[in-house]
N, C-alpha and C positions, 0 to 999 in steps of 0.2 A: 660218897666220894669217890671218885676214880683216882687210884694212886699207882703210878708206874715207876718202878724201881730197877735201875740198873740193866736195862734191856740192852743185849748185844745181839747182833745178827750178822752172818757171813755166809756169802754163796761161795764155797771155795776158798780161793786165796782174797777174794773181794770182799773187803769190809763194807758193811751197809749202816750199821748202827753200832755205836760204840758208849757204852754205859749211858743209854738215854733214861733220863728220869724227869717227872713231871706230875703234876695234880691239875685236876678239874673239880673244882668245889661244886657242891648242889647248886644249881642256878647259874653257875658261870658258863660262858659260851666260847669256846677257843677254837680258831682257825689253824689248821696245820697246812704249814705252808713249806716250799722248796722246789727246786728245779726238778724236771722230769727225771726219774731214776734215783733220786735222792733217798727213797725208801719210805714215803708217805703211806703209800698204800700197804705195804709189808708191816708197817708199825700198826696201822689201824687193824689190820687182820689178826696181830699179834693180840692186841688188846680185847678182840672181839672173840678169841679163842679159835681163829680159823687157820691159824699159823702158829707153829712153835719158834721160840726164840731160842737161841743157843745159850742163853742165861738171863737171869733176872726175874723178877715177879710182877704180877699184876693183882690189885685189889679193885674189885668192880662194885658198884652200888647194887642194891637188891634186884633191880630189873634194868635192863639195857635191850637196844635194837641196834641192829647194823645193817647199812645199805651198802652193798659191793659196788664197786664201778662196773662190775661185769655181771649184773644181775642176769641177764639173759642165759648164760652160760652156767652159771652157779645154781639158778632156783629152778627147780622141777614141780609141777603141779599135777596131780593125779587127774586123768581123763574124767570127765564129769562133774568136776568142782566148779561150782558157781561162784560169781565174783562175791557174794555174801558170805560162803562158807570159809573162802580164802581169807577175807578180812577178819571175820569173826574167830578163825583159828588162832590168830596172833595172841589173843587173851584166855583162849580156852572157852570162849561163850559158845561156840558150835557144840561143844561136848556138854555143856550145862543145859542147852536148849533140848538137845538129844535126851538127856536124863531126865529132864521135866516133862517131855512128852511121853516116854516110857511109863514114869510114875502116874501120869494123868489117866492113861490107858489101863493101867492095873488097878486103879481105884475105880474106875468105871466098871471092871470086870470083875471086881471083888465079890466074892459071895461068901466068904469065910469072916464073919464079923472079929473073930480072933486077931486076924493079920491086920485089921484096919487102923489100930492104933500106930502100928509100927510104920504103915505105909504113910499115915498121916504126918508122922514125925519125919520121915524121908522126904516127903512132898514139901513140909515147910523148908527144910534144908535146902532144896532144890530152888524154891522161891527166893531164898536168902542169896543163893548164889547168882541168880539171875539179876537181882537188886545189886549186888555188889560189883557185877560185871557191866552194869549199865544196859541191860537189855531193852529197856522200854524205851531208850531214845537212840539205839545201837543204829538203826536204819537210817535214822536223821542225820546222825553224825558222819556215818558212811557216805551218804549222799552229798553232804556239805564238802567232804573231804575231795570227793569224785569231782565236784564242780569245780572247786578249788584249783585244781591241776589240770582244768580243761580236759577231762576224760569225756569227750563227746560222744554221745551214742551208747555209753556203758551204763547198762542197768544192773542191779543187785543180783538179777536173776540170769545173767547172762553167763555163758560157759567161758571160763578163763582160757581154755585153749584156742578160742577162736578169735583172741585180740592179737593185735599186730605186736613187733617187738618193743615199740615205744610204748604202747599201751600197757603192756605187761610191766616195763620199768615204772611207769607212773603208779601203777596198781600196787607194785611192791611198796613204793614209798607211801601211798594211802594207808596200806595195811601197818606199815610201821608207825606212821603218825596217829593212827586210831588206837594202838597199842598204848601209846603216851607213857613211855619208860621212864626212869628216873635219869636215864642218860642215851641221848641219841648219837649213835656214830655213823656218820653220812660221808661216803667217798664219791664226790662229783654228782650230788644229786640233780644239777639243773641240765645234765647232759641232754636229756630228752625232753626238756621244757621249753616252751615258747615264752616270750617276753613277759605275756600276761600272767602265765603260771608261774614263772620265776619271781615276778613281782608279789604275788599271792604267798608263795613260799617264805620270801624275805620277811613278810608281815608276821606270818605264822610262827616262823623260828624267834623272831623279835619278841612275841607274846609268850612264847613256849615257858612254862615254869621249871622244867627240868634242866639238866646239864647238856651241853652240846659240844662234841668233838668233830669238826667237818673240815674236809678237804675240798676245796673249790678254786678253780681258775678264774670264777667270777667276781670281779673285783668289787662290783656293787654290793654283792650279797656279803662279801667279808667286810665292807664299810658298814653295811646295814646291822647285821645280825650276830655280831662277834664283840667280845669285850677283852679279849686276849688273843695275841699271836704267838705261835710256836713255830720256829723255823728251823727246818732241818738242815745243817749246813754239809754240802756234798763233799767239802774236802775234809773237815774235822769229824764228820759222822756224828756229831753230837747236836743237841738241842739248845736254841737259844730261845728266851722267852721275852715278850715285850707286853706291856701293857697297853689296851687301847685298842681300836679297830686298825684295818690295814693302813689307812692314811697316817695315824699316829706312828705305825710300824715304820712307814717311808721315812717320815720326818725324823724319828729317833736313830734309826739305821743311817740315815744321811747324814746328820748333825755328827754321829760316831765316826763316821768315814771322813768326814770334813776335818773334825779335830785331828784324827790320826794322820791326815795328809798334811796339815798345818804343822803338827809336832814333827814329823819326819823332816819337812823342808827346813824347819827352824835349826833342828840339830845337824843335819847336812851342812848348813852354812855354818854353824859354830865349829863343826869339825874341820870345814875348810881352813876357817880363821886361826884355828889352834894348829893344825899343820904347818901354816906360814910361821906362827910364832916359834914352832919347835926347831924348824930349819933355820931360824933367825938365832936360835939360841945355841944351836950347834955350831956356828960360825964363831961364838965366843970361846970355843975350847972347854978346857976343865973348869974354868971360873963359874960357868953357868949350868953344870952337870945336874945338879939337884933340882933346879927349876925346870929344866928340859924334861926330867924324869916324871916330874908333877904333870906336867903339860901332856907328855904321852900317856900318862894313866888317866887323866881327863878324857883324852880322845878314845880310849878303849872302852871306857864306861859308856860313853856316848853311842858308839858303835854297837854295844850289846843291848843297850835300851832303846833302840830305835825300834818304832812299831813295825811290824809285818803287816803290811796291807793285804786284805782279803783278795784272792785269786778272782778273776772274772770266770764267770761260769760259762761252759760251752754251750753253744746254741746247735740245735737242730737244723740241717740243711736240706731242704726239700727242693727238686727242681723236676721238672717231667721233659727230659730232652725229646725233640722229635727227630729220629733217626733217618725217616723218610716223608716227605710231605705227601699227604693225602690230596684227592681231588677236592675242589673248592665246595663241593656238598658232601658232607660226612656222614650223616645220618638222615634217613626220611621215613617217617611213621605215618600211615595212611590207614584211617578208619579204625583205629584200635578199640576192640572192647573186650572187657574182662568182667566174669562174673564168678561168684563163688556160691552155687545154688542159686536162690532167688536174689541174691545181694548183688546188685549192681555196682562195681567199682567204677569203671569209666565207660563211656560208649562213643564210638564214632570220633575219636580223637585223633587228629592229625596236626603233623608240625614236622619241621626240617631244623637240622642243625648244620651251620656251615663253619668251615676252618677258621679257628680264632675266636669263634665266639664262646662265651662263658654264662652258662645257664644255671638257674636254680630252680628246684621243684619245691614249692611252699603248700601248706595246708596243715590241717588239723592232725593229730595223731589218729591213724586209723582211716584216713582219707583214701589212702592208695597210694602214697608216694614211693614207698619201697617196691610195692607190686609193679607199678608202672616202670622204675628202673629196671627191675629183674625181668620184665617181657623185653625190654630194649635189648638185653644182654641174651635172651633166650633162655634164660633159666626157668621162668614161670611161662607157662603155655598160653597163648591168647585164644579166646573165643572166636575172634574174627579179626581181620586186618593184616596188615604186612608191615615189617621193620627191615629196611634195607641199608646195610653198611657199604660204602663206596671201597673200591680197592686201596689197599696199602693202609687200611684203617685199624690201628692196633688199640683195644681196649684195655684199661686198667680199672679194677672195681675193689673197692673196700666196703665190706659187708658191715651192715648195722650191727650185727650179732655175732660178728667173727666167725660165722659157720666156715667149715672146711679146714679149720686150724686144729692139729692135733696138739692139746695142751699138755701132753707128757713128751712131747717131741723136744728136741733143743732147738734154739732160735736159728743156729746154723743150718741144722738139719731140715728145718721147714721151708728157709728160704732157699736152700740149695735143691730142693724137690722143685721149686718154681724154674730156676735156672742152672741145671744140672751141668749144661756145657759151658758155663762162664763163671767158675768159682770166684775169679779175682774181682768181677764184677759185683758178685753177692756180697762179699767181704766190703766193698767199696760202699755199696748201700747201706749195710748194716752200720758202718762207720759214720755215714752221715746221720743217722738216729742216734748216735753216741753209744753203739754196741761195737765194743773192740776188745781186743785180748781175751782174757777167759769169760768176759760175759756173754760172748756168742754161744757159749756152751751151756748157758741156764736154760731151764726148761720154760716153754711158752707160758704155762700157767703161773709161774712166779712173777711174771713181767706186767707192768702197767700196759695201758691201751696202745700205746704207740708202737709196741711191739707187732701188733697185728699188722699196721699199716708197713711196717719194714719186712715182716716175715714173708708177706704176699706182695711183693712189688708190682707184679704184673699178672693179670689174667689175660692171657693174647688171645685175639679173636681178630681175624682178618675179614675182608668184606664178605657179605653173606646176604642172603634175603630169607625171612622166615615168616610164617603164615600161621 
């Protein structure tokens, strides 16, 4: 069982978590919800041991696994590691296989019969370890998980460093699900999943026998895969617990709010009536003083017992103002070709984008979507073809893996580096993303993903032609 006791956390003067306590029982599946910046990811990191709390204790089950929202930044894989090795490493199966192979070779080369009994004993222990870790169906289980998460074109022998950012994130989830720990801690696991893979994950988590604590903005997943909601209140910094799935939470929270509103309305009406009575009694002078005092006490009691309605959450405000209108044709791409060695990503691709259009690039993970976008920006070099940006075109780029961000810099420092000449606008942009006051001095690495969007508001490029 996961037991969280009196966890508190503050960043400077800003309180994030205030004596947060909860449990997740074996087999229980809890969804952690709250507005952006409420502290959900920080709480999950504290539970997983990746961040220290100011106070409080955590009791974890025997095994647990954690998927970060920022997997690409926080996960490093050694050069030459295969997909199989990366997955098997989650349970120690790779080490057990290596030990078994070493002992097999030693037994084949054993010339001294005196050492053979010891080798046989170690060999049996190595076989037992393989059995315990599920060696004989490990490849099949891995391939099933890879297929379920739509990791097309990824084989167990492929090198991890050759995968795209989205594929690496999916592979990290595969590795975690292969581990099958007593407790899964998942922070936005569907960020890089398509609809089909998300549906598969919902079914997997629904059948999962272990406990689950998940952060997600996917309401279908929260309806399908959880039986308890834990809501972090951004105003009180405390945790509220609701039984059932997300729809049940909405109903319960809505009913509670409706009851509070009705109670407050009824009490305000009664207060208004009693005040009229008090004024009327005042007109009788000393003869009705005791009655008037009793009515006034009743008014004071009702005033203090009126329910305080919850504050409305602030919302992020995003717009993309056009300072200067570009020409009608914004981007022209002609016969674009990109290869990595013998692997062709795209060939002779041509298209154009006109002012006012909204386009989306779709495709499986690893198909080359990010590569195409980076070639348009001139970040990745083309093998052939040209990209032409019209005059007065300004580009804004939000990278999938947040590359270019200094995670040890403050949010204000990172944003100011983009717009050093306009500090007022920097503060305005950060405010739109709900970063104001002392929050702008937090390190980028302590913030959720919206920090990346606010910290790099513009990567400015004007009209150019590249080949």
